[in-house]
The first five atom37 places (N, CA, C, CB, O) and aatype in JSON, in Angstrom:
{
  "aatype": [12, 10, 7, 6, 19, 8, 15, 10, 19, 2, 3, 13, 14, 6, 8, 5, 0, 19, 9, 6, 15, 10, 10, 0, 2, 3, 14, 16, 13, 0, 5, 3, 16, 11, 5, 18, 2, 0, 10, 3, 11, 6, 9, 1, 16, 10, 6, 10, 2, 2, 15, 14, 9, 7, 3, 3, 5, 12, 8, 11, 10, 11, 8, 3, 1, 0, 6, 10, 11, 3, 15, 10, 18, 5, 1, 9, 16, 0, 0, 0, 15],
  "atom_mask": [
    [1, 1, 1, 1, 1],
    [1, 1, 1, 1, 1],
    [1, 1, 1, 0, 1],
    [1, 1, 1, 1, 1],
    [1, 1, 1, 1, 1],
    [1, 1, 1, 1, 1],
    [1, 1, 1, 1, 1],
    [1, 1, 1, 1, 1],
    [1, 1, 1, 1, 1],
    [1, 1, 1, 1, 1],
    [1, 1, 1, 1, 1],
    [1, 1, 1, 1, 1],
    [1, 1, 1, 1, 1],
    [1, 1, 1, 1, 1],
    [1, 1, 1, 1, 1],
    [1, 1, 1, 1, 1],
    [1, 1, 1, 1, 1],
    [1, 1, 1, 1, 1],
    [1, 1, 1, 1, 1],
    [1, 1, 1, 1, 1],
    [1, 1, 1, 1, 1],
    [1, 1, 1, 1, 1],
    [1, 1, 1, 1, 1],
    [1, 1, 1, 1, 1],
    [1, 1, 1, 1, 1],
    [1, 1, 1, 1, 1],
    [1, 1, 1, 1, 1],
    [1, 1, 1, 1, 1],
    [1, 1, 1, 1, 1],
    [1, 1, 1, 1, 1],
    [1, 1, 1, 1, 1],
    [1, 1, 1, 1, 1],
    [1, 1, 1, 1, 1],
    [1, 1, 1, 1, 1],
    [1, 1, 1, 1, 1],
    [1, 1, 1, 1, 1],
    [1, 1, 1, 1, 1],
    [1, 1, 1, 1, 1],
    [1, 1, 1, 1, 1],
    [1, 1, 1, 1, 1],
    [1, 1, 1, 1, 1],
    [1, 1, 1, 1, 1],
    [1, 1, 1, 1, 1],
    [1, 1, 1, 1, 1],
    [1, 1, 1, 1, 1],
    [1, 1, 1, 1, 1],
    [1, 1, 1, 1, 1],
    [1, 1, 1, 1, 1],
    [1, 1, 1, 1, 1],
    [1, 1, 1, 1, 1],
    [1, 1, 1, 1, 1],
    [1, 1, 1, 1, 1],
    [1, 1, 1, 1, 1],
    [1, 1, 1, 0, 1],
    [1, 1, 1, 1, 1],
    [1, 1, 1, 1, 1],
    [1, 1, 1, 1, 1],
    [1, 1, 1, 1, 1],
    [1, 1, 1, 1, 1],
    [1, 1, 1, 1, 1],
    [1, 1, 1, 1, 1],
    [1, 1, 1, 1, 1],
    [1, 1, 1, 1, 1],
    [1, 1, 1, 1, 1],
    [1, 1, 1, 1, 1],
    [1, 1, 1, 1, 1],
    [1, 1, 1, 1, 1],
    [1, 1, 1, 1, 1],
    [1, 1, 1, 1, 1],
    [1, 1, 1, 1, 1],
    [1, 1, 1, 1, 1],
    [1, 1, 1, 1, 1],
    [1, 1, 1, 1, 1],
    [1, 1, 1, 1, 1],
    [1, 1, 1, 1, 1],
    [1, 1, 1, 1, 1],
    [1, 1, 1, 1, 1],
    [1, 1, 1, 1, 1],
    [1, 1, 1, 1, 1],
    [1, 1, 1, 1, 1],
    [1, 1, 1, 1, 1]
  ],
  "atom_positions": [
    [[15.18, -17.49, 3.58], [14.21, -17.86, 2.58], [13.06, -16.86, 2.55], [13.69, -19.27, 2.86], [11.9, -17.22, 2.31]],
    [[13.38, -15.63, 2.79], [12.36, -14.59, 2.76], [11.84, -14.4, 1.34], [12.92, -13.28, 3.3], [12.6, -14.45, 0.37]],
    [[10.54, -14.19, 1.24], [9.94, -13.92, -0.05], [9.73, -15.15, -0.89], [0.0, 0.0, 0.0], [9.38, -15.04, -2.07]],
    [[9.92, -16.31, -0.33], [9.76, -17.56, -1.08], [8.29, -17.84, -1.35], [10.39, -18.74, -0.32], [7.44, -17.7, -0.47]],
    [[8.0, -18.23, -2.59], [6.62, -18.54, -2.98], [6.26, -19.94, -2.5], [6.43, -18.43, -4.53], [7.01, -20.89, -2.74]],
    [[5.12, -20.07, -1.83], [4.66, -21.35, -1.33], [3.35, -21.77, -1.99], [4.49, -21.28, 0.19], [2.47, -22.31, -1.32]],
    [[3.23, -21.54, -3.29], [2.0, -21.97, -3.96], [1.9, -23.49, -3.9], [1.97, -21.48, -5.45], [2.9, -24.18, -3.76]],
    [[0.68, -24.0, -3.99], [0.48, -25.44, -3.9], [1.22, -26.19, -5.0], [-0.99, -25.76, -3.97], [1.84, -27.22, -4.73]],
    [[1.16, -25.7, -6.22], [1.83, -26.36, -7.34], [3.35, -26.28, -7.16], [1.41, -25.73, -8.69], [4.07, -27.22, -7.52]],
    [[3.83, -25.18, -6.62], [5.26, -25.04, -6.37], [5.74, -26.03, -5.3], [5.59, -23.6, -5.94], [6.79, -26.65, -5.45]],
    [[4.96, -26.17, -4.23], [5.35, -27.04, -3.13], [5.01, -28.52, -3.37], [4.7, -26.58, -1.86], [5.65, -29.39, -2.8]],
    [[4.01, -28.8, -4.19], [3.59, -30.17, -4.45], [3.49, -30.43, -5.96], [2.24, -30.46, -3.77], [2.41, -30.75, -6.46]],
    [[4.6, -30.29, -6.68], [4.54, -30.44, -8.15], [4.07, -31.83, -8.6], [5.9, -30.16, -8.75], [3.53, -31.98, -9.69]],
    [[4.28, -32.82, -7.76], [3.84, -34.18, -8.1], [2.31, -34.31, -8.11], [4.43, -35.18, -7.13], [1.78, -35.29, -8.62]],
    [[1.62, -33.33, -7.54], [0.15, -33.34, -7.49], [-0.47, -32.27, -8.37], [-0.33, -33.16, -6.05], [-1.63, -31.91, -8.18]],
    [[0.27, -31.75, -9.33], [-0.22, -30.64, -10.15], [-1.54, -30.98, -10.84], [0.82, -30.26, -11.19], [-2.45, -30.15, -10.84]],
    [[-1.65, -32.16, -11.41], [-2.89, -32.53, -12.12], [-4.07, -32.59, -11.16], [-2.72, -33.89, -12.83], [-5.17, -32.15, -11.5]],
    [[-3.86, -33.12, -9.98], [-4.94, -33.22, -8.98], [-5.33, -31.82, -8.52], [-4.5, -34.08, -7.76], [-6.52, -31.52, -8.39]],
    [[-4.35, -30.98, -8.27], [-4.64, -29.6, -7.84], [-5.46, -28.88, -8.91], [-3.33, -28.82, -7.56], [-6.46, -28.23, -8.6]],
    [[-5.05, -28.98, -10.16], [-5.79, -28.32, -11.25], [-7.21, -28.86, -11.36], [-5.05, -28.51, -12.58], [-8.14, -28.09, -11.59]],
    [[-7.37, -30.16, -11.19], [-8.7, -30.77, -11.25], [-9.58, -30.26, -10.11], [-8.6, -32.3, -11.2], [-10.74, -29.91, -10.32]],
    [[-9.03, -30.22, -8.91], [-9.79, -29.73, -7.77], [-10.16, -28.26, -7.94], [-9.0, -29.93, -6.47], [-11.27, -27.84, -7.6]],
    [[-9.22, -27.48, -8.45], [-9.52, -26.05, -8.67], [-10.67, -25.87, -9.66], [-8.27, -25.32, -9.18], [-11.48, -24.96, -9.51]],
    [[-10.73, -26.73, -10.65], [-11.76, -26.61, -11.69], [-13.11, -27.18, -11.24], [-11.31, -27.32, -12.95], [-14.16, -26.74, -11.71]],
    [[-13.08, -28.16, -10.33], [-14.31, -28.9, -10.02], [-14.8, -28.81, -8.58], [-14.11, -30.32, -10.34], [-15.89, -29.29, -8.28]],
    [[-14.05, -28.2, -7.71], [-14.43, -28.12, -6.29], [-14.38, -26.65, -5.85], [-13.5, -29.01, -5.4], [-13.31, -26.13, -5.54]],
    [[-15.53, -25.99, -5.84], [-15.55, -24.56, -5.5], [-14.99, -24.26, -4.11], [-16.97, -24.05, -5.58], [-14.37, -23.21, -3.92]],
    [[-15.19, -25.14, -3.14], [-14.67, -24.92, -1.8], [-13.14, -24.99, -1.81], [-15.24, -25.95, -0.81], [-12.47, -24.16, -1.19]],
    [[-12.6, -25.97, -2.52], [-11.15, -26.09, -2.65], [-10.59, -24.85, -3.35], [-10.76, -27.38, -3.43], [-9.57, -24.3, -2.93]],
    [[-11.26, -24.41, -4.4], [-10.81, -23.23, -5.14], [-10.82, -21.99, -4.25], [-11.7, -23.0, -6.37], [-9.88, -21.19, -4.28]],
    [[-11.86, -21.81, -3.45], [-11.95, -20.66, -2.56], [-10.88, -20.72, -1.48], [-13.35, -20.59, -1.92], [-10.25, -19.71, -1.17]],
    [[-10.68, -21.9, -0.9], [-9.65, -22.04, 0.13], [-8.25, -21.83, -0.46], [-9.73, -23.43, 0.79], [-7.38, -21.27, 0.21]],
    [[-8.03, -22.26, -1.69], [-6.74, -22.03, -2.35], [-6.54, -20.55, -2.6], [-6.66, -22.82, -3.67], [-5.43, -20.03, -2.44]],
    [[-7.6, -19.86, -3.0], [-7.51, -18.42, -3.21], [-7.14, -17.71, -1.9], [-8.85, -17.87, -3.76], [-6.31, -16.81, -1.89]],
    [[-7.76, -18.13, -0.8], [-7.46, -17.56, 0.51], [-6.0, -17.88, 0.9], [-8.44, -18.1, 1.59], [-5.29, -17.01, 1.42]],
    [[-5.56, -19.11, 0.65], [-4.19, -19.52, 0.96], [-3.19, -18.65, 0.17], [-3.98, -21.03, 0.63], [-2.21, -18.16, 0.73]],
    [[-3.45, -18.48, -1.13], [-2.55, -17.69, -1.97], [-2.49, -16.23, -1.52], [-2.99, -17.76, -3.44], [-1.42, -15.61, -1.55]],
    [[-3.62, -15.69, -1.12], [-3.65, -14.3, -0.63], [-2.85, -14.17, 0.66], [-5.11, -13.83, -0.41], [-2.12, -13.2, 0.85]],
    [[-2.99, -15.13, 1.55], [-2.24, -15.12, 2.8], [-0.75, -15.27, 2.54], [-2.74, -16.23, 3.73], [0.07, -14.59, 3.15]],
    [[-0.39, -16.17, 1.63], [1.01, -16.36, 1.27], [1.59, -15.08, 0.68], [1.17, -17.53, 0.26], [2.72, -14.69, 1.01]],
    [[0.83, -14.42, -0.17], [1.3, -13.16, -0.78], [1.48, -12.08, 0.28], [0.32, -12.67, -1.86], [2.45, -11.33, 0.25]],
    [[0.56, -12.01, 1.22], [0.66, -11.02, 2.3], [1.93, -11.26, 3.12], [-0.59, -11.08, 3.21], [2.65, -10.31, 3.45]],
    [[2.21, -12.51, 3.45], [3.41, -12.84, 4.22], [4.67, -12.5, 3.44], [3.41, -14.33, 4.6], [5.6, -11.9, 3.99]],
    [[4.71, -12.87, 2.16], [5.88, -12.56, 1.33], [6.12, -11.06, 1.26], [5.7, -13.12, -0.09], [7.26, -10.61, 1.39]],
    [[5.06, -10.29, 1.06], [5.17, -8.83, 0.98], [5.73, -8.26, 2.28], [3.8, -8.19, 0.66], [6.62, -7.41, 2.27]],
    [[5.2, -8.73, 3.4], [5.68, -8.26, 4.69], [7.15, -8.63, 4.9], [4.82, -8.84, 5.82], [7.93, -7.82, 5.4]],
    [[7.52, -9.84, 4.53], [8.92, -10.27, 4.67], [9.85, -9.4, 3.82], [9.07, -11.74, 4.26], [10.92, -8.99, 4.28]],
    [[9.44, -9.13, 2.61], [10.28, -8.33, 1.72], [10.36, -6.87, 2.15], [9.76, -8.41, 0.3], [11.29, -6.15, 1.78]],
    [[9.39, -6.45, 2.94], [9.39, -5.08, 3.47], [9.9, -5.05, 4.9], [7.99, -4.46, 3.39], [9.57, -4.14, 5.66]],
    [[10.69, -6.05, 5.26], [11.26, -6.15, 6.61], [10.22, -6.25, 7.71], [12.15, -4.97, 6.88], [10.39, -5.67, 8.79]],
    [[9.13, -6.97, 7.44], [8.1, -7.27, 8.43], [7.66, -6.07, 9.26], [8.6, -8.33, 9.36], [7.97, -5.99, 10.45]],
    [[6.94, -5.13, 8.66], [6.51, -3.95, 9.42], [5.35, -4.25, 10.38], [6.1, -2.84, 8.47], [4.53, -3.37, 10.67]],
    [[5.28, -5.49, 10.86], [4.3, -5.87, 11.88], [5.07, -6.57, 12.99], [3.15, -6.79, 11.29], [6.24, -6.9, 12.82]],
    [[4.43, -6.8, 14.11], [5.07, -7.45, 15.24], [5.32, -8.93, 14.97], [0.0, 0.0, 0.0], [4.69, -9.55, 14.11]],
    [[6.25, -9.49, 15.73], [6.58, -10.9, 15.59], [5.38, -11.8, 15.86], [7.72, -11.26, 16.52], [5.18, -12.8, 15.17]],
    [[4.58, -11.45, 16.86], [3.41, -12.27, 17.19], [2.41, -12.26, 16.03], [2.74, -11.75, 18.47], [1.8, -13.28, 15.72]],
    [[2.24, -11.1, 15.42], [1.32, -11.01, 14.28], [1.84, -11.84, 13.1], [1.12, -9.54, 13.85], [1.07, -12.54, 12.45]],
    [[3.13, -11.76, 12.83], [3.72, -12.54, 11.74], [3.6, -14.04, 12.03], [5.2, -12.14, 11.52], [3.29, -14.82, 11.13]],
    [[3.85, -14.42, 13.27], [3.73, -15.83, 13.64], [2.3, -16.31, 13.42], [4.14, -16.04, 15.12], [2.09, -17.42, 12.93]],
    [[1.33, -15.49, 13.76], [-0.09, -15.85, 13.57], [-0.4, -16.04, 12.08], [-1.02, -14.77, 14.17], [-1.07, -17.0, 11.71]],
    [[0.08, -15.13, 11.23], [-0.15, -15.26, 9.79], [0.46, -16.56, 9.26], [0.43, -14.05, 9.05], [-0.17, -17.28, 8.49]],
    [[1.7, -16.84, 9.68], [2.36, -18.06, 9.2], [1.67, -19.31, 9.74], [3.84, -18.05, 9.62], [1.59, -20.32, 9.04]],
    [[1.19, -19.25, 10.97], [0.45, -20.38, 11.54], [-0.83, -20.63, 10.76], [0.12, -20.12, 13.02], [-1.16, -21.77, 10.44]],
    [[-1.56, -19.55, 10.47], [-2.8, -19.68, 9.7], [-2.53, -20.26, 8.31], [-3.51, -18.32, 9.57], [-3.28, -21.11, 7.83]],
    [[-1.44, -19.8, 7.67], [-1.08, -20.33, 6.35], [-0.76, -21.82, 6.45], [0.13, -19.55, 5.77], [-1.19, -22.59, 5.59]],
    [[-0.02, -22.22, 7.47], [0.34, -23.63, 7.63], [-0.89, -24.51, 7.85], [1.32, -23.8, 8.79], [-0.98, -25.6, 7.29]],
    [[-1.82, -24.04, 8.67], [-3.04, -24.82, 8.91], [-3.87, -24.96, 7.64], [-3.89, -24.16, 10.02], [-4.38, -26.04, 7.34]],
    [[-3.99, -23.88, 6.89], [-4.74, -23.93, 5.64], [-4.05, -24.84, 4.63], [-4.91, -22.51, 5.05], [-4.7, -25.61, 3.92]],
    [[-2.73, -24.76, 4.56], [-1.98, -25.61, 3.65], [-2.15, -27.08, 4.02], [-0.49, -25.23, 3.65], [-2.32, -27.92, 3.13]],
    [[-2.12, -27.4, 5.3], [-2.32, -28.78, 5.74], [-3.69, -29.29, 5.31], [-2.17, -28.88, 7.26], [-3.82, -30.42, 4.84]],
    [[-4.7, -28.46, 5.48], [-6.05, -28.84, 5.09], [-6.15, -29.08, 3.58], [-7.06, -27.77, 5.52], [-6.74, -30.06, 3.13]],
    [[-5.56, -28.18, 2.82], [-5.57, -28.34, 1.36], [-4.8, -29.59, 0.94], [-4.96, -27.1, 0.68], [-5.24, -30.32, 0.05]],
    [[-3.67, -29.84, 1.58], [-2.87, -31.02, 1.23], [-3.65, -32.3, 1.53], [-1.53, -31.02, 2.01], [-3.6, -33.25, 0.75]],
    [[-4.37, -32.34, 2.64], [-5.18, -33.51, 2.96], [-6.22, -33.77, 1.86], [-5.87, -33.32, 4.33], [-6.46, -34.91, 1.49]],
    [[-6.83, -32.7, 1.36], [-7.83, -32.85, 0.28], [-7.16, -33.28, -1.02], [-8.6, -31.54, 0.07], [-7.73, -34.05, -1.79]],
    [[-5.96, -32.78, -1.27], [-5.23, -33.16, -2.48], [-4.89, -34.65, -2.45], [-3.95, -32.32, -2.64], [-5.12, -35.37, -3.42]],
    [[-4.33, -35.1, -1.34], [-3.93, -36.51, -1.25], [-5.14, -37.44, -1.25], [-3.1, -36.74, 0.01], [-5.08, -38.54, -1.78]],
    [[-6.24, -36.99, -0.66], [-7.47, -37.81, -0.69], [-7.99, -37.94, -2.11], [-8.55, -37.2, 0.21], [-8.44, -39.01, -2.5]],
    [[-7.93, -36.86, -2.87], [-8.41, -36.89, -4.26], [-7.48, -37.68, -5.15], [-8.57, -35.48, -4.8], [-7.9, -38.22, -6.17]],
    [[-6.19, -37.76, -4.77], [-5.21, -38.48, -5.57], [-5.33, -39.99, -5.42], [-3.82, -38.05, -5.18], [-4.88, -40.75, -6.28]],
    [[-5.97, -40.44, -4.3], [-6.06, -41.89, -4.09], [-7.21, -42.53, -4.82], [-6.19, -42.18, -2.63], [-7.4, -43.75, -4.72]]
  ]
}
């Protein structure tokens, strides 16, 4: 699954309206989403280029992306309720 896009709308299509609302009305959510998307793009680029970094560095990037995604998902589900 190298190069797979993990955008919030792609991974949580059932929350698309909430995500769009948060992006428009919550500057912190928008900034964190921008950071998440940049990190996801960096990981995809590295994967498609056969990971020209060490395994530990790649693991750290993926860990950081997962933590940020978890935080964003918690805010999405809280706003959806």
